[in-house]
C-alpha positions in Angstrom: 80.3 86.4 63.9 83.8 86.7 62.3 86.8 84.9 63.8 90.2 86.7 63.6 93.7 86.3 64.9 95.6 89.2 66.5 99.3 89.2 67.6 99.9 90.5 71.1 103.0 90.6 73.3 102.8 87.7 75.8 103.0 90.0 78.8 100.1 92.2 77.6 97.9 89.2 76.8 98.6 87.7 80.3 97.8 91.0 82.0 94.6 91.4 79.9 93.5 87.9 80.6 94.0 88.3 84.3 92.2 91.6 84.4 89.3 90.3 82.3 88.9 87.2 84.6 88.9 89.5 87.6 86.0 91.4 86.0 84.3 88.2 85.1 84.8 88.7 81.4 87.1 87.5 78.6 89.7 89.2 76.5 87.5 88.6 73.4 84.6 90.4 75.1 86.8 93.3 76.1 88.2 93.6 72.6 84.7 93.5 71.1 83.6 96.4 73.4 86.7 98.4 72.7 86.3 98.0 68.9 82.6 98.9 69.2 83.5 102.1 71.0 86.2 102.9 68.5 84.1 102.3 65.3 81.2 104.4 66.7 83.7 107.1 67.6 82.9 106.9 71.3 86.6 106.3 71.8 89.7 107.3 69.9 93.2 106.0 69.7 95.7 108.2 71.5 96.8 111.1 69.3 93.8 111.0 67.0 91.9 114.1 68.0 89.7 115.7 65.4 91.3 118.8 63.9 90.5 122.0 65.8 88.8 120.1 68.7 89.7 121.1 72.2 90.3 118.6 74.9 87.1 119.6 76.6 85.1 119.2 73.3 86.7 115.8 72.8 85.8 114.8 76.4 82.2 115.9 75.8 81.9 114.0 72.5 83.6 110.9 73.8 82.4 110.5 77.3 79.5 112.9 77.7 81.4 115.0 80.3 80.2 118.5 81.1 76.8 118.1 79.4 75.2 119.6 82.5 77.3 122.8 82.6 79.2 125.2 80.4 83.0 124.5 80.9 84.0 128.0 80.2 81.6 129.4 82.8 82.8 126.8 85.3 86.4 127.8 84.8 85.6 131.5 85.0 83.8 130.9 88.3 86.6 128.7 89.6 89.3 131.3 88.8 87.2 134.1 90.3 87.1 132.2 93.6 90.8 131.7 93.5 91.5 135.3 92.8 89.3 136.3 95.8 91.1 133.7 98.0 94.5 135.0 96.9 93.4 138.5 98.0 92.2 137.2 101.4 95.6 135.5 101.9 97.5 138.7 100.9 95.4 140.8 103.3 96.0 138.4 106.1 99.8 138.3 105.7 101.6 139.6 108.8 104.6 140.9 107.0 102.8 143.4 104.7 
């Protein structure tokens, strides 16, 4: 294993140390896990989306979200429900 030194603001380190302890871990272990996710592209730094990749595509590739459904179909169905609900509300208005 390689030993390295990083420079962190004191407040950030203290908060990280406290949170790691609450989760029965260490800051070193948290950093190892985060770096592992980063180098295997399971996580990206903020603002580093792949060119042309939508937010949904990024969520699928990063976190495995939406693997059980087509996001476009889900959004179409959701919007269709909202449209019919809007019509119901319009029909029920007393002032029309």
